[in-house]
N, C-alpha and C positions, 0 to 999 in steps of 0.2 A: 207278552202283552202287545207289543208293536205288531206282531204277526196277526194276532186276533183282530186288531183294529183294521189292518189292511184287508183281511178277509171280509169283515163286516162292511167296510166301504165298498168293496167289490160287489157284494151281494145287494146292497142298496142301489148302486148304480145299475146293476143288471135288472133289478125289479123295475126301476124307473124306465129304462129303455124298453123292456118287454111290454110294460103296460102302455107306454106311448105308442109303440108300433101296433099293438092290438087295437087300440082305440082309433088309430089312423086308418087301419084297414076297414073298420066299420064305417067310418066317415066317408072314405073313398068309395065304398060300395054303394052307399046311399046316394052320394052325389053323382056317381056314374049312371045310375038309373034315371036321373032327372036331366043330365047334361045332353046337349045336342050332339049329333054325330059330326056335323060340319056347320060352318057359319054361312048363312046366306049373304050374298053380295050386298054391301051397303049396311049390314047390321054391325053393331059394336062387337068387339072381340070378347069372348068369354071362354072359359075352359071347356074343352071337348071331352067326350067319353074316353078318347085315347089318353088324355092327360091323367084322368083318374085311374085308368087301367095301369098306367105307369106307376102311380102311387101304390096301387095294390101289389104290383109285382115287386117293387123296391122294398116295401114294408114286409112282405112275405119272405123275401130273400133275406132281409135283415134279421127276422126272427130265426131263420134257419142257421145263418152263419154266426150269430151270436153264441151259438152252442159249440162252436169249434174248439175253444180252449178246453172246455170240459171233455169233449170227445177225444182230443189229442192226449189229454192227461190220462184218461181211462184206457184208451186203445194202445198207446205206445209207452205209457208210464213216463211221459215227459212233463215235468212240472214247469208250466209257463209262469214267470214272475207276475205277481199281482199288479205291479206297476204297468207292465205291458198290457195286461188284461183290461185294466181301467182305461188306459189310453185307447185301446181297441174299441171299448164300449162308447167312449166319448166320440171317437171318429164316426162310428155308426150313427150315433144320435145326430151329429152335425151334418153328415152326408145325406141321411135318409129323411129324418124328421124335419130338421131345419131346412135342408137343401130342397127336397122335393115337396113335402107337405106345406111348409111355411114359405116356400118359393124364394129362399135365400139366394138361389143361383141367379135370379134375375134382380132381386132387391138389393143385395149386398155386392158391391164391385169386387171382382177377383175372388169371390167365395170359392169357386172351383179350383183356382190356383192355390189358395191357402190349404184346401183339403188334400190336394195331390202332393204338395210339399210335405204336409204332415204325414200322409200315408207312406211316401217314399222314405222319409227319415225313419218311421216306425218299422217298416219292412227291412230296412238296412240294419237296424238294431236287432231285429229278430234273426237276421242271418248270422250275426255275431253270436247270438245266444245259442243257435242250433249247433254251430261249430264248437262252441265252448262245451256244450253237453257231450259232444263226441270226444273231445279231448279229455274230459273228466270221466268218461265211461271206462270202467275197469275191463269190460269185456271186449272193448274195441281199442286196440293199441294204435293210436294215431297222434301225431304231434305236427301241427301245421304251422308254417311261418306266418308272421303278422301280415305280410304282403299277400299271401294266398288267401288268408281269411278275409282280408279287406276286399279282394277281387270277388270272392264268393258272395260276400254280403251285398256288394254292388250289383252283381249279376242276378242274385236272388230277388232283390227288390225290383229290378228292372223287368225281370221275367213275369213276376206277379202283376206288375203294372200293365204289361203288354197283354196278359191274359184277361185283365179287366176290360181293356179296350175291345178285345175280341168278343167278350160277353156283351158289352153294350151294343156293338155293331150287329151281332147276331139277333139279339132281342128286338132291336129297332127294325131289322129287316123282316123278322118273322111276325111280330105283333103290331108293326106300324107305330112304334113308340118314338120318343124323342130323347133318349138317354144321352146321345152325343150332342144334343143341343144344335142340331142342324136346322132347326126352325126357331125363330125368335118368339118371344112371348106374345106378340101381336099376330102371330101366324105367318110371318114372312119367311119363306123358305130360302136358305142359303144355298149357293151353287158354287161349283169349282173349288178354288183354293180356300174360299171362306168357309165352305162346308167341312173341309179337311183340317182347318186351322185348330179347331177344338181338340181333336184327337192328337195331333202333333204337339200342341201346347202341353197337353196332359203328360205325354211320354217324356217330353223334354224336362218338365218340372219334376217328374218322378226321378229322372236320371240325375238332375242337379242335386236334389235333396239326398238321394242315396249316395252320390259321390261325396258330398260333404260329410256324411256319417262314416263312409268308408275311410276317408282321409283321417278323420279324427280317431277312428278305431285303430288305424294303422300306427299312428304315432303313440297312442296309448299302449298298444300291444308291444311296440319296440321298447318303450320305457319300462314296461312291466317285465319284459324278457331280459333286459340288461341290468335290472336291479339285483343286488346280491341277495341270496336266500337267507332268511333269518332263522334262528334257532339252531344253527350248527356251530358248535364250539370246537370242533375238531380242527387241528392244524392241517394245512395242505400237505398232501403226500409228497415226500421227498423221492426223487428218482433213485431207483435201486442201484446199489453198487456191488459189483462182483467182488467177493473176498476169496483169497486163496484157501484151498481146503487143507486143514491141518489133521494130521494123523495122530 
């Protein structure tokens, strides 16, 4: 019964996310056709075509990547826990719809920091889940120490976070977008260290969140590994003693 409720909750959240992103794409396309390409000197600031193009790109990408849990499950027969899927959908909703469409990145202080801390912790937990799947796979004989698993989870989360920054930089350069927030809401362009600060802040927050999860996972793994196994009533084996041979 609990499993069915989790599946139903996952489906409802997925439907809300998908519908929201589809509607946001339609809204951004309409606004993009009416928005100016640039602001004339002395005119009040308003969103440009590039801002709405960014919304379209982010929403379209969100629609694609929200299918990842289903793709992974069917392609590699890996069951992603419903709790992780729900957190993943919530993250996409907060990052894309609230962040880009509703402008939370500028309206809510430290919104970007909160999201990167959330994603770093979630990716760290996913790293533990992947290793746990390998440890429990009967076809793959592997048993990894809690320390190695923690290091892998930390590196996994940090690697995905770095790839995300590469994606943002690449699309900003190719399409002239502002994913890395190198331009303020009023159109002021940041230069030098200020322009780099957003990227470095994101990577540092990712690393700290992943490190916290890795440390927690390490001590949890040590505690689990040192606990006596239940269900075995057999006495410990006595060391064998050699007896003289009798004829």
